[in-house]
All heavy atoms as TSV, in Angstrom:
chain	resi	resn	atom	element	x	y	z
A	1	MET	N	N	222.927	35.824	103.204
A	1	MET	CA	C	222.952	37.245	102.933
A	1	MET	C	C	223.908	37.504	101.760
A	1	MET	O	O	225.026	37.012	101.736
A	1	MET	CB	C	223.431	37.981	104.187
A	1	MET	CG	C	223.608	39.464	103.975
A	1	MET	SD	S	224.269	40.280	105.443
A	1	MET	CE	C	222.767	40.969	106.052
A	2	ALA	N	N	223.472	38.280	100.808
A	2	ALA	CA	C	224.302	38.588	99.638
A	2	ALA	C	C	225.352	39.625	99.995
A	2	ALA	O	O	225.082	40.568	100.741
A	2	ALA	CB	C	223.423	39.105	98.507
A	3	ARG	N	N	226.535	39.432	99.461
A	3	ARG	CA	C	227.608	40.412	99.678
A	3	ARG	C	C	227.421	41.541	98.693
A	3	ARG	O	O	227.108	41.323	97.533
A	3	ARG	CB	C	228.963	39.771	99.479
A	3	ARG	CG	C	229.312	38.849	100.636
A	3	ARG	CD	C	230.748	38.477	100.573
A	3	ARG	NE	N	231.573	39.663	100.647
A	3	ARG	CZ	C	232.615	39.804	101.433
A	3	ARG	NH1	N	232.962	38.825	102.211
A	3	ARG	NH2	N	233.328	40.891	101.434
A	4	HIS	N	N	227.623	42.727	99.166
A	4	HIS	CA	C	227.516	43.898	98.312
A	4	HIS	C	C	228.923	44.341	97.911
A	4	HIS	O	O	229.789	44.470	98.765
A	4	HIS	CB	C	226.807	45.038	99.051
A	4	HIS	CG	C	225.404	44.685	99.423
A	4	HIS	ND1	N	224.379	44.754	98.521
A	4	HIS	CD2	C	224.876	44.234	100.580
A	4	HIS	CE1	C	223.257	44.371	99.116
A	4	HIS	NE2	N	223.533	44.058	100.360
A	5	PRO	N	N	229.148	44.596	96.628
A	5	PRO	CA	C	230.494	44.964	96.181
A	5	PRO	C	C	230.991	46.278	96.759
A	5	PRO	O	O	232.181	46.529	96.776
A	5	PRO	CB	C	230.366	45.035	94.659
A	5	PRO	CG	C	228.922	45.186	94.387
A	5	PRO	CD	C	228.197	44.538	95.535
A	6	GLU	N	N	230.091	47.100	97.275
A	6	GLU	CA	C	230.551	48.367	97.841
A	6	GLU	C	C	231.116	48.221	99.251
A	6	GLU	O	O	231.670	49.161	99.806
A	6	GLU	CB	C	229.433	49.422	97.824
A	6	GLU	CG	C	228.243	49.092	98.696
A	6	GLU	CD	C	227.154	48.279	98.002
A	6	GLU	OE1	O	227.410	47.661	96.969
A	6	GLU	OE2	O	226.038	48.275	98.525
A	7	PHE	N	N	230.986	47.043	99.847
A	7	PHE	CA	C	231.521	46.795	101.176
A	7	PHE	C	C	232.691	45.821	101.072
A	7	PHE	O	O	232.511	44.664	100.721
A	7	PHE	CB	C	230.452	46.217	102.103
A	7	PHE	CG	C	229.284	47.135	102.292
A	7	PHE	CD1	C	228.050	46.810	101.793
A	7	PHE	CD2	C	229.432	48.334	102.966
A	7	PHE	CE1	C	226.972	47.650	101.960
A	7	PHE	CE2	C	228.367	49.181	103.140
A	7	PHE	CZ	C	227.130	48.842	102.638
A	8	PHE	N	N	233.887	46.310	101.373
A	8	PHE	CA	C	235.085	45.487	101.271
A	8	PHE	C	C	235.831	45.491	102.590
A	8	PHE	O	O	235.816	46.475	103.315
A	8	PHE	CB	C	236.047	46.049	100.212
A	8	PHE	CG	C	235.567	45.888	98.804
A	8	PHE	CD1	C	234.998	46.945	98.132
A	8	PHE	CD2	C	235.704	44.679	98.153
A	8	PHE	CE1	C	234.569	46.805	96.825
A	8	PHE	CE2	C	235.287	44.523	96.847
A	8	PHE	CZ	C	234.710	45.593	96.184
A	9	ASP	N	N	236.501	44.403	102.865
A	9	ASP	CA	C	237.429	44.408	103.980
A	9	ASP	C	C	238.767	44.941	103.454
A	9	ASP	O	O	238.910	45.244	102.269
A	9	ASP	CB	C	237.566	43.017	104.600
A	9	ASP	CG	C	238.074	41.963	103.621
A	9	ASP	OD1	O	238.334	42.299	102.448
A	9	ASP	OD2	O	238.220	40.811	104.035
A	10	ILE	N	N	239.745	45.050	104.336
A	10	ILE	CA	C	241.041	45.612	103.949
A	10	ILE	C	C	241.666	44.794	102.809
A	10	ILE	O	O	242.176	45.349	101.839
A	10	ILE	CB	C	242.003	45.671	105.154
A	10	ILE	CG1	C	241.467	46.618	106.228
A	10	ILE	CG2	C	243.404	46.078	104.724
A	10	ILE	CD1	C	241.430	48.067	105.819
A	11	ARG	N	N	241.605	43.477	102.922
A	11	ARG	CA	C	242.184	42.629	101.864
A	11	ARG	C	C	241.507	42.879	100.523
A	11	ARG	O	O	242.161	42.911	99.482
A	11	ARG	CB	C	242.079	41.159	102.247
A	11	ARG	CG	C	242.996	40.780	103.369
A	11	ARG	CD	C	242.913	39.301	103.671
A	11	ARG	NE	N	243.654	39.016	104.876
A	11	ARG	CZ	C	243.212	38.248	105.852
A	11	ARG	NH1	N	242.049	37.669	105.773
A	11	ARG	NH2	N	243.952	38.059	106.920
A	12	GLY	N	N	240.198	43.045	100.548
A	12	GLY	CA	C	239.469	43.322	99.312
A	12	GLY	C	C	239.865	44.661	98.710
A	12	GLY	O	O	240.021	44.777	97.488
A	13	LEU	N	N	240.026	45.672	99.561
A	13	LEU	CA	C	240.452	46.983	99.073
A	13	LEU	C	C	241.851	46.922	98.472
A	13	LEU	O	O	242.122	47.543	97.440
A	13	LEU	CB	C	240.424	48.007	100.211
A	13	LEU	CG	C	239.037	48.434	100.689
A	13	LEU	CD1	C	239.158	49.288	101.949
A	13	LEU	CD2	C	238.296	49.173	99.603
A	14	ILE	N	N	242.737	46.166	99.115
A	14	ILE	CA	C	244.102	46.018	98.587
A	14	ILE	C	C	244.059	45.338	97.230
A	14	ILE	O	O	244.746	45.758	96.289
A	14	ILE	CB	C	244.990	45.244	99.585
A	14	ILE	CG1	C	245.237	46.100	100.822
A	14	ILE	CG2	C	246.309	44.829	98.936
A	14	ILE	CD1	C	245.888	45.359	101.976
A	15	GLN	N	N	243.235	44.320	97.092
A	15	GLN	CA	C	243.127	43.611	95.821
A	15	GLN	C	C	242.606	44.541	94.723
A	15	GLN	O	O	243.135	44.552	93.607
A	15	GLN	CB	C	242.208	42.405	95.969
A	15	GLN	CG	C	242.077	41.586	94.709
A	15	GLN	CD	C	241.188	40.371	94.915
A	15	GLN	OE1	O	240.711	40.116	96.011
A	15	GLN	NE2	N	240.954	39.632	93.859
A	16	VAL	N	N	241.595	45.328	95.029
A	16	VAL	CA	C	241.061	46.273	94.051
A	16	VAL	C	C	242.133	47.288	93.664
A	16	VAL	O	O	242.313	47.602	92.482
A	16	VAL	CB	C	239.808	46.986	94.613
A	16	VAL	CG1	C	239.402	48.157	93.730
A	16	VAL	CG2	C	238.663	46.009	94.753
A	17	ARG	N	N	242.883	47.787	94.653
A	17	ARG	CA	C	243.937	48.762	94.365
A	17	ARG	C	C	245.000	48.181	93.446
A	17	ARG	O	O	245.420	48.805	92.478
A	17	ARG	CB	C	244.580	49.250	95.660
A	17	ARG	CG	C	245.660	50.279	95.405
A	17	ARG	CD	C	246.328	50.760	96.686
A	17	ARG	NE	N	247.390	51.673	96.339
A	17	ARG	CZ	C	248.635	51.293	96.031
A	17	ARG	NH1	N	248.975	50.030	96.045
A	17	ARG	NH2	N	249.543	52.190	95.704
A	18	VAL	N	N	245.426	46.951	93.721
A	18	VAL	CA	C	246.444	46.301	92.891
A	18	VAL	C	C	245.936	46.147	91.457
A	18	VAL	O	O	246.669	46.411	90.489
A	18	VAL	CB	C	246.840	44.929	93.492
A	18	VAL	CG1	C	247.644	44.104	92.507
A	18	VAL	CG2	C	247.617	45.137	94.783
A	19	GLU	N	N	244.677	45.755	91.305
A	19	GLU	CA	C	244.113	45.605	89.962
A	19	GLU	C	C	244.077	46.939	89.220
A	19	GLU	O	O	244.394	47.004	88.027
A	19	GLU	CB	C	242.706	45.017	90.050
A	19	GLU	CG	C	242.695	43.565	90.503
A	19	GLU	CD	C	241.300	43.051	90.805
A	19	GLU	OE1	O	240.305	43.743	90.491
A	19	GLU	OE2	O	241.204	41.952	91.362
A	20	ILE	N	N	243.722	48.002	89.902
A	20	ILE	CA	C	243.666	49.325	89.278
A	20	ILE	C	C	245.059	49.792	88.878
A	20	ILE	O	O	245.254	50.355	87.795
A	20	ILE	CB	C	242.969	50.339	90.206
A	20	ILE	CG1	C	241.486	49.990	90.320
A	20	ILE	CG2	C	243.155	51.764	89.696
A	20	ILE	CD1	C	240.727	50.818	91.321
A	21	VAL	N	N	246.045	49.549	89.740
A	21	VAL	CA	C	247.426	49.927	89.410
A	21	VAL	C	C	247.885	49.162	88.166
A	21	VAL	O	O	248.506	49.750	87.262
A	21	VAL	CB	C	248.371	49.667	90.610
A	21	VAL	CG1	C	249.826	49.759	90.190
A	21	VAL	CG2	C	248.075	50.635	91.736
A	22	ARG	N	N	247.590	47.872	88.089
A	22	ARG	CA	C	247.967	47.083	86.908
A	22	ARG	C	C	247.307	47.621	85.645
A	22	ARG	O	O	247.941	47.718	84.591
A	22	ARG	CB	C	247.588	45.619	87.113
A	22	ARG	CG	C	248.500	44.890	88.049
A	22	ARG	CD	C	248.125	43.432	88.153
A	22	ARG	NE	N	248.971	42.781	89.134
A	22	ARG	CZ	C	248.589	41.778	89.902
A	22	ARG	NH1	N	247.377	41.288	89.789
A	22	ARG	NH2	N	249.422	41.243	90.776
A	23	GLU	N	N	246.026	47.957	85.761
A	23	GLU	CA	C	245.319	48.518	84.606
A	23	GLU	C	C	245.959	49.829	84.172
A	23	GLU	O	O	246.139	50.070	82.973
A	23	GLU	CB	C	243.849	48.748	84.942
A	23	GLU	CG	C	243.045	47.483	85.119
A	23	GLU	CD	C	241.643	47.755	85.630
A	23	GLU	OE1	O	241.216	48.925	85.649
A	23	GLU	OE2	O	240.959	46.791	86.003
A	24	ALA	N	N	246.294	50.677	85.125
A	24	ALA	CA	C	246.889	51.974	84.811
A	24	ALA	C	C	248.243	51.801	84.135
A	24	ALA	O	O	248.557	52.509	83.166
A	24	ALA	CB	C	247.030	52.821	86.075
A	25	ARG	N	N	249.026	50.867	84.617
A	25	ARG	CA	C	250.355	50.637	84.030
A	25	ARG	C	C	250.267	50.116	82.596
A	25	ARG	O	O	251.181	50.317	81.806
A	25	ARG	CB	C	251.146	49.654	84.884
A	25	ARG	CG	C	251.619	50.258	86.170
A	25	ARG	CD	C	252.412	49.264	86.982
A	25	ARG	NE	N	252.890	49.873	88.209
A	25	ARG	CZ	C	253.337	49.200	89.244
A	25	ARG	NH1	N	253.400	47.880	89.204
A	25	ARG	NH2	N	253.750	49.825	90.325
A	26	ALA	N	N	249.180	49.442	82.283
A	26	ALA	CA	C	249.014	48.892	80.939
A	26	ALA	C	C	248.587	49.948	79.922
A	26	ALA	O	O	248.670	49.708	78.716
A	26	ALA	CB	C	247.991	47.758	80.960
A	27	LEU	N	N	248.155	51.103	80.409
A	27	LEU	CA	C	247.680	52.157	79.513
A	27	LEU	C	C	248.807	53.108	79.131
A	27	LEU	O	O	249.705	53.365	79.933
A	27	LEU	CB	C	246.573	52.963	80.199
A	27	LEU	CG	C	245.268	52.219	80.502
A	27	LEU	CD1	C	244.372	53.095	81.371
A	27	LEU	CD2	C	244.563	51.846	79.213
A	28	PRO	N	N	248.729	53.674	77.926
A	28	PRO	CA	C	249.683	54.723	77.573
A	28	PRO	C	C	249.331	55.996	78.350
A	28	PRO	O	O	248.209	56.120	78.854
A	28	PRO	CB	C	249.457	54.911	76.070
A	28	PRO	CG	C	248.057	54.459	75.839
A	28	PRO	CD	C	247.807	53.365	76.840
A	29	PRO	N	N	250.259	56.936	78.466
A	29	PRO	CA	C	249.939	58.183	79.168
A	29	PRO	C	C	248.668	58.818	78.593
A	29	PRO	O	O	248.554	59.021	77.386
A	29	PRO	CB	C	251.161	59.059	78.907
A	29	PRO	CG	C	252.270	58.076	78.698
A	29	PRO	CD	C	251.634	56.905	77.991
A	30	SER	N	N	247.702	59.038	79.481
A	30	SER	CA	C	246.411	59.595	79.057
A	30	SER	C	C	245.622	60.016	80.283
A	30	SER	O	O	246.013	59.760	81.421
A	30	SER	CB	C	245.615	58.552	78.272
A	30	SER	OG	O	245.285	57.455	79.112
A	31	THR	N	N	244.486	60.641	80.027
A	31	THR	CA	C	243.594	61.045	81.116
A	31	THR	C	C	243.075	59.825	81.864
A	31	THR	O	O	243.006	59.822	83.097
A	31	THR	CB	C	242.408	61.850	80.556
A	31	THR	OG1	O	242.922	62.985	79.865
A	31	THR	CG2	C	241.489	62.315	81.662
A	32	GLU	N	N	242.726	58.777	81.137
A	32	GLU	CA	C	242.217	57.558	81.775
A	32	GLU	C	C	243.266	56.951	82.705
A	32	GLU	O	O	242.952	56.542	83.832
A	32	GLU	CB	C	241.812	56.532	80.718
A	32	GLU	CG	C	241.214	55.277	81.313
A	32	GLU	CD	C	240.820	54.249	80.271
A	32	GLU	OE1	O	241.071	54.470	79.069
A	32	GLU	OE2	O	240.281	53.208	80.676
A	33	ARG	N	N	244.511	56.926	82.259
A	33	ARG	CA	C	245.597	56.394	83.092
A	33	ARG	C	C	245.750	57.236	84.350
A	33	ARG	O	O	245.879	56.704	85.462
A	33	ARG	CB	C	246.902	56.387	82.309
A	33	ARG	CG	C	248.070	55.888	83.130
A	33	ARG	CD	C	249.342	55.907	82.343
A	33	ARG	NE	N	250.444	55.488	83.184
A	33	ARG	CZ	C	251.647	55.222	82.740
A	33	ARG	NH1	N	251.917	55.316	81.456
A	33	ARG	NH2	N	252.592	54.853	83.562
A	34	ASN	N	N	245.724	58.552	84.209
A	34	ASN	CA	C	245.851	59.439	85.370
A	34	ASN	C	C	244.705	59.245	86.347
A	34	ASN	O	O	244.904	59.265	87.567
A	34	ASN	CB	C	245.931	60.899	84.919
A	34	ASN	CG	C	247.215	61.200	84.198
A	34	ASN	OD1	O	248.191	60.469	84.306
A	34	ASN	ND2	N	247.203	62.285	83.437
A	35	GLN	N	N	243.492	59.046	85.835
A	35	GLN	CA	C	242.335	58.826	86.711
A	35	GLN	C	C	242.491	57.529	87.498
A	35	GLN	O	O	242.201	57.484	88.697
A	35	GLN	CB	C	241.048	58.797	85.892
A	35	GLN	CG	C	240.652	60.155	85.369
A	35	GLN	CD	C	239.481	60.087	84.408
A	35	GLN	OE1	O	239.136	59.029	83.887
A	35	GLN	NE2	N	238.868	61.236	84.173
A	36	LYS	N	N	242.951	56.494	86.842
A	36	LYS	CA	C	243.159	55.211	87.538
A	36	LYS	C	C	244.242	55.344	88.613
A	36	LYS	O	O	244.111	54.808	89.710
A	36	LYS	CB	C	243.504	54.107	86.551
A	36	LYS	CG	C	242.322	53.676	85.697
A	36	LYS	CD	C	242.648	52.487	84.849
A	36	LYS	CE	C	241.468	52.072	84.001
A	36	LYS	NZ	N	240.376	51.480	84.758
A	37	ARG	N	N	245.306	56.073	88.296
A	37	ARG	CA	C	246.370	56.286	89.279
A	37	ARG	C	C	245.836	57.089	90.479
A	37	ARG	O	O	246.188	56.819	91.630
A	37	ARG	CB	C	247.546	56.994	88.633
A	37	ARG	CG	C	248.270	56.103	87.620
A	37	ARG	CD	C	249.412	56.788	86.946
A	37	ARG	NE	N	250.453	57.014	87.953
A	37	ARG	CZ	C	251.396	57.940	87.841
A	37	ARG	NH1	N	251.433	58.729	86.791
A	37	ARG	NH2	N	252.299	58.066	88.770
A	38	GLN	N	N	244.983	58.072	90.210
A	38	GLN	CA	C	244.409	58.867	91.293
A	38	GLN	C	C	243.507	58.004	92.177
A	38	GLN	O	O	243.536	58.109	93.406
A	38	GLN	CB	C	243.625	60.037	90.717
A	38	GLN	CG	C	243.080	60.970	91.776
A	38	GLN	CD	C	242.375	62.165	91.171
A	38	GLN	OE1	O	242.113	62.207	89.973
A	38	GLN	NE2	N	242.065	63.139	92.001
A	39	ILE	N	N	242.725	57.138	91.563
A	39	ILE	CA	C	241.873	56.223	92.332
A	39	ILE	C	C	242.735	55.306	93.192
A	39	ILE	O	O	242.432	55.073	94.371
A	39	ILE	CB	C	240.958	55.412	91.392
A	39	ILE	CG1	C	239.927	56.332	90.745
A	39	ILE	CG2	C	240.288	54.263	92.136
A	39	ILE	CD1	C	239.170	55.707	89.592
A	40	ALA	N	N	243.816	54.795	92.631
A	40	ALA	CA	C	244.722	53.913	93.382
A	40	ALA	C	C	245.328	54.658	94.574
A	40	ALA	O	O	245.446	54.089	95.666
A	40	ALA	CB	C	245.815	53.376	92.472
A	41	ARG	N	N	245.716	55.921	94.377
A	41	ARG	CA	C	246.269	56.709	95.499
A	41	ARG	C	C	245.217	56.923	96.588
A	41	ARG	O	O	245.515	56.833	97.786
A	41	ARG	CB	C	246.772	58.066	95.000
A	41	ARG	CG	C	248.150	58.017	94.390
A	41	ARG	CD	C	248.746	59.404	94.181
A	41	ARG	NE	N	247.899	60.282	93.389
A	41	ARG	CZ	C	247.933	60.380	92.057
A	41	ARG	NH1	N	248.777	59.646	91.368
A	41	ARG	NH2	N	247.134	61.204	91.423
A	42	SER	N	N	243.987	57.200	96.172
A	42	SER	CA	C	242.910	57.387	97.148
A	42	SER	C	C	242.655	56.107	97.936
A	42	SER	O	O	242.442	56.144	99.152
A	42	SER	CB	C	241.624	57.833	96.440
A	42	SER	OG	O	241.791	59.093	95.852
A	43	LEU	N	N	242.650	54.983	97.243
A	43	LEU	CA	C	242.467	53.706	97.937
A	43	LEU	C	C	243.599	53.453	98.919
A	43	LEU	O	O	243.376	52.948	100.020
A	43	LEU	CB	C	242.373	52.558	96.932
A	43	LEU	CG	C	241.034	52.413	96.221
A	43	LEU	CD1	C	241.133	51.401	95.090
A	43	LEU	CD2	C	239.947	52.018	97.197
A	44	LYS	N	N	244.821	53.794	98.537
A	44	LYS	CA	C	245.959	53.612	99.437
A	44	LYS	C	C	245.774	54.433	100.702
A	44	LYS	O	O	246.006	53.944	101.812
A	44	LYS	CB	C	247.265	53.990	98.748
A	44	LYS	CG	C	248.467	53.872	99.689
A	44	LYS	CD	C	249.715	53.538	98.971
A	44	LYS	CE	C	250.932	53.455	99.848
A	44	LYS	NZ	N	250.803	52.746	101.088
A	45	ARG	N	N	245.347	55.681	100.556
A	45	ARG	CA	C	245.106	56.521	101.741
A	45	ARG	C	C	243.990	55.941	102.607
A	45	ARG	O	O	244.081	55.940	103.839
A	45	ARG	CB	C	244.772	57.950	101.324
A	45	ARG	CG	C	245.984	58.734	100.844
A	45	ARG	CD	C	245.701	60.213	100.712
A	45	ARG	NE	N	244.669	60.502	99.729
A	45	ARG	CZ	C	244.886	60.720	98.427
A	45	ARG	NH1	N	246.120	60.674	97.956
A	45	ARG	NH2	N	243.899	60.971	97.609
A	46	LEU	N	N	242.933	55.431	101.973
A	46	LEU	CA	C	241.833	54.816	102.711
A	46	LEU	C	C	242.315	53.589	103.474
A	46	LEU	O	O	242.020	53.419	104.660
A	46	LEU	CB	C	240.707	54.432	101.751
A	46	LEU	CG	C	239.541	53.656	102.363
A	46	LEU	CD1	C	238.805	54.508	103.386
A	46	LEU	CD2	C	238.604	53.185	101.275
A	47	ILE	N	N	243.063	52.731	102.800
A	47	ILE	CA	C	243.590	51.514	103.434
A	47	ILE	C	C	244.510	51.875	104.592
A	47	ILE	O	O	244.383	51.329	105.696
A	47	ILE	CB	C	244.331	50.650	102.387
A	47	ILE	CG1	C	243.337	50.101	101.365
A	47	ILE	CG2	C	245.108	49.526	103.055
A	47	ILE	CD1	C	243.981	49.574	100.083
A	48	ASP	N	N	245.440	52.803	104.361
A	48	ASP	CA	C	246.364	53.218	105.429
A	48	ASP	C	C	245.602	53.799	106.619
A	48	ASP	O	O	245.928	53.516	107.775
A	48	ASP	CB	C	247.376	54.242	104.906
A	48	ASP	CG	C	248.383	53.639	103.940
A	48	ASP	OD1	O	248.487	52.400	103.870
A	48	ASP	OD2	O	249.058	54.425	103.244
A	49	GLY	N	N	244.577	54.584	106.340
A	49	GLY	CA	C	243.773	55.172	107.416
A	49	GLY	C	C	243.030	54.117	108.214
A	49	GLY	O	O	242.939	54.194	109.443
A	50	GLN	N	N	242.487	53.119	107.513
A	50	GLN	CA	C	241.774	52.046	108.201
A	50	GLN	C	C	242.717	51.225	109.075
A	50	GLN	O	O	242.372	50.865	110.203
A	50	GLN	CB	C	241.080	51.134	107.184
A	50	GLN	CG	C	239.927	51.784	106.473
A	50	GLN	CD	C	238.802	52.129	107.412
A	50	GLN	OE1	O	238.417	51.328	108.251
A	50	GLN	NE2	N	238.283	53.327	107.281
A	51	ILE	N	N	243.891	50.948	108.570
A	51	ILE	CA	C	244.876	50.183	109.345
A	51	ILE	C	C	245.316	50.993	110.561
A	51	ILE	O	O	245.397	50.460	111.677
A	51	ILE	CB	C	246.074	49.785	108.463
A	51	ILE	CG1	C	245.625	48.731	107.441
A	51	ILE	CG2	C	247.232	49.267	109.309
A	51	ILE	CD1	C	246.643	48.435	106.375
A	52	GLN	N	N	245.580	52.276	110.366
A	52	GLN	CA	C	245.981	53.141	111.480
A	52	GLN	C	C	244.888	53.216	112.540
A	52	GLN	O	O	245.167	53.113	113.731
A	52	GLN	CB	C	246.319	54.545	110.970
A	52	GLN	CG	C	246.826	55.474	112.039
A	52	GLN	CD	C	248.168	55.053	112.590
A	52	GLN	OE1	O	249.028	54.606	111.848
A	52	GLN	NE2	N	248.352	55.190	113.872
A	53	ALA	N	N	243.639	53.360	112.109
A	53	ALA	CA	C	242.519	53.424	113.057
A	53	ALA	C	C	242.389	52.127	113.838
A	53	ALA	O	O	242.161	52.135	115.050
A	53	ALA	CB	C	241.225	53.727	112.312
A	54	ARG	N	N	242.554	51.008	113.152
A	54	ARG	CA	C	242.463	49.715	113.829
A	54	ARG	C	C	243.590	49.568	114.851
A	54	ARG	O	O	243.373	49.123	115.972
A	54	ARG	CB	C	242.523	48.583	112.805
A	54	ARG	CG	C	242.356	47.214	113.422
A	54	ARG	CD	C	242.359	46.132	112.400
A	54	ARG	NE	N	243.598	46.202	111.620
A	54	ARG	CZ	C	243.801	45.517	110.519
A	54	ARG	NH1	N	242.859	44.743	110.027
A	54	ARG	NH2	N	244.947	45.600	109.879
A	55	ASN	N	N	244.804	49.975	114.477
A	55	ASN	CA	C	245.932	49.873	115.398
A	55	ASN	C	C	245.757	50.797	116.597
A	55	ASN	O	O	246.072	50.419	117.723
A	55	ASN	CB	C	247.238	50.191	114.677
A	55	ASN	CG	C	247.630	49.113	113.694
A	55	ASN	OD1	O	247.128	47.995	113.749
A	55	ASN	ND2	N	248.505	49.451	112.775
A	56	ASP	N	N	245.258	52.006	116.368
A	56	ASP	CA	C	245.033	52.945	117.471
A	56	ASP	C	C	243.981	52.409	118.433
A	56	ASP	O	O	244.133	52.513	119.648
A	56	ASP	CB	C	244.601	54.313	116.948
A	56	ASP	CG	C	245.734	55.065	116.285
A	56	ASP	OD1	O	246.909	54.651	116.434
A	56	ASP	OD2	O	245.446	56.073	115.605
A	57	THR	N	N	242.915	51.825	117.910
A	57	THR	CA	C	241.862	51.253	118.758
A	57	THR	C	C	242.432	50.119	119.598
A	57	THR	O	O	242.142	50.009	120.791
A	57	THR	CB	C	240.696	50.739	117.890
A	57	THR	OG1	O	240.175	51.830	117.134
A	57	THR	CG2	C	239.597	50.153	118.735
A	58	HIS	N	N	243.252	49.296	118.989
A	58	HIS	CA	C	243.872	48.174	119.702
A	58	HIS	C	C	244.778	48.692	120.827
A	58	HIS	O	O	244.740	48.201	121.946
A	58	HIS	CB	C	244.666	47.313	118.718
A	58	HIS	CG	C	245.321	46.122	119.344
A	58	HIS	ND1	N	244.598	45.064	119.827
A	58	HIS	CD2	C	246.626	45.839	119.570
A	58	HIS	CE1	C	245.427	44.170	120.336
A	58	HIS	NE2	N	246.660	44.609	120.180
A	59	ARG	N	N	245.561	49.731	120.531
A	59	ARG	CA	C	246.455	50.291	121.558
A	59	ARG	C	C	245.660	50.883	122.723
A	59	ARG	O	O	246.039	50.735	123.875
A	59	ARG	CB	C	247.347	51.375	120.940
A	59	ARG	CG	C	248.477	50.824	120.138
A	59	ARG	CD	C	249.446	51.927	119.722
A	59	ARG	NE	N	250.174	51.483	118.562
A	59	ARG	CZ	C	250.072	51.999	117.346
A	59	ARG	NH1	N	249.297	53.031	117.140
A	59	ARG	NH2	N	250.746	51.510	116.346
A	60	ARG	N	N	244.565	51.583	122.393
A	60	ARG	CA	C	243.740	52.169	123.458
A	60	ARG	C	C	243.146	51.081	124.340
A	60	ARG	O	O	243.076	51.224	125.552
A	60	ARG	CB	C	242.630	53.028	122.852
A	60	ARG	CG	C	243.095	54.429	122.576
A	60	ARG	CD	C	241.967	55.326	122.149
A	60	ARG	NE	N	242.222	55.648	120.763
A	60	ARG	CZ	C	241.376	55.496	119.763
A	60	ARG	NH1	N	240.171	55.068	119.976
A	60	ARG	NH2	N	241.721	55.793	118.541
A	61	ALA	N	N	242.724	49.977	123.735
A	61	ALA	CA	C	242.146	48.880	124.515
A	61	ALA	C	C	243.186	48.272	125.442
A	61	ALA	O	O	242.907	47.993	126.616
A	61	ALA	CB	C	241.577	47.821	123.576
A	62	ILE	N	N	244.383	48.083	124.936
A	62	ILE	CA	C	245.456	47.525	125.765
A	62	ILE	C	C	245.757	48.474	126.933
A	62	ILE	O	O	245.888	48.043	128.079
A	62	ILE	CB	C	246.726	47.271	124.923
A	62	ILE	CG1	C	246.474	46.107	123.963
A	62	ILE	CG2	C	247.930	46.984	125.811
A	62	ILE	CD1	C	247.576	45.914	122.950
A	63	ARG	N	N	245.865	49.771	126.647
A	63	ARG	CA	C	246.148	50.742	127.683
A	63	ARG	C	C	245.034	50.764	128.738
A	63	ARG	O	O	245.285	50.832	129.935
A	63	ARG	CB	C	246.288	52.132	127.049
A	63	ARG	CG	C	246.918	53.158	127.968
A	63	ARG	CD	C	247.157	54.511	127.313
A	63	ARG	NE	N	247.670	54.410	125.964
A	63	ARG	CZ	C	247.149	55.057	124.909
A	63	ARG	NH1	N	246.119	55.838	125.054
A	63	ARG	NH2	N	247.681	54.916	123.713
A	64	HIS	N	N	243.790	50.671	128.288
A	64	HIS	CA	C	242.648	50.681	129.208
A	64	HIS	C	C	242.702	49.495	130.164
A	64	HIS	O	O	242.521	49.640	131.359
A	64	HIS	CB	C	241.340	50.674	128.424
A	64	HIS	CG	C	240.118	50.514	129.277
A	64	HIS	ND1	N	239.661	51.542	130.047
A	64	HIS	CD2	C	239.324	49.449	129.498
A	64	HIS	CE1	C	238.584	51.114	130.714
A	64	HIS	NE2	N	238.367	49.844	130.392
A	65	TYR	N	N	242.956	48.303	129.624
A	65	TYR	CA	C	243.011	47.119	130.472
A	65	TYR	C	C	244.249	47.105	131.361
A	65	TYR	O	O	244.224	46.578	132.468
A	65	TYR	CB	C	242.931	45.849	129.623
A	65	TYR	CG	C	241.560	45.650	129.041
A	65	TYR	CD1	C	241.332	45.734	127.684
A	65	TYR	CD2	C	240.453	45.412	129.877
A	65	TYR	CE1	C	240.055	45.570	127.148
A	65	TYR	CE2	C	239.184	45.259	129.361
A	65	TYR	CZ	C	238.990	45.332	128.004
A	65	TYR	OH	O	237.731	45.183	127.485
A	66	ALA	N	N	245.325	47.702	130.909
A	66	ALA	CA	C	246.538	47.760	131.720
A	66	ALA	C	C	246.327	48.671	132.933
A	66	ALA	O	O	246.899	48.442	133.997
A	66	ALA	CB	C	247.722	48.261	130.884
A	67	GLU	N	N	245.514	49.714	132.758
A	67	GLU	CA	C	245.252	50.653	133.859
A	67	GLU	C	C	244.219	50.112	134.840
A	67	GLU	O	O	244.104	50.623	135.938
A	67	GLU	CB	C	244.794	51.988	133.281
A	67	GLU	CG	C	245.874	52.707	132.491
A	67	GLU	CD	C	245.331	53.933	131.777
A	67	GLU	OE1	O	244.124	54.181	131.813
A	67	GLU	OE2	O	246.151	54.630	131.149
A	68	SER	N	N	243.465	49.101	134.439
A	68	SER	CA	C	242.406	48.558	135.312
A	68	SER	C	C	242.966	47.733	136.433
A	68	SER	O	O	243.991	47.199	136.457
A	68	SER	CB	C	241.450	47.683	134.498
A	68	SER	OG	O	240.827	48.428	133.510
């Protein structure tokens, strides 16, 4: 099965974010630099949300089995 670039795991998203931040830092102040920084911030929020959701699911599972 071919991997689609639009589907990333957390590590892949982090790698893309780091690359975008590096690209933005290499640019002089401009609209393009600001857009890259905005994309990096959005990716950070997405990554943080995914990690939080995964941790919450794990906690709920532990609590469920502890009550059983």
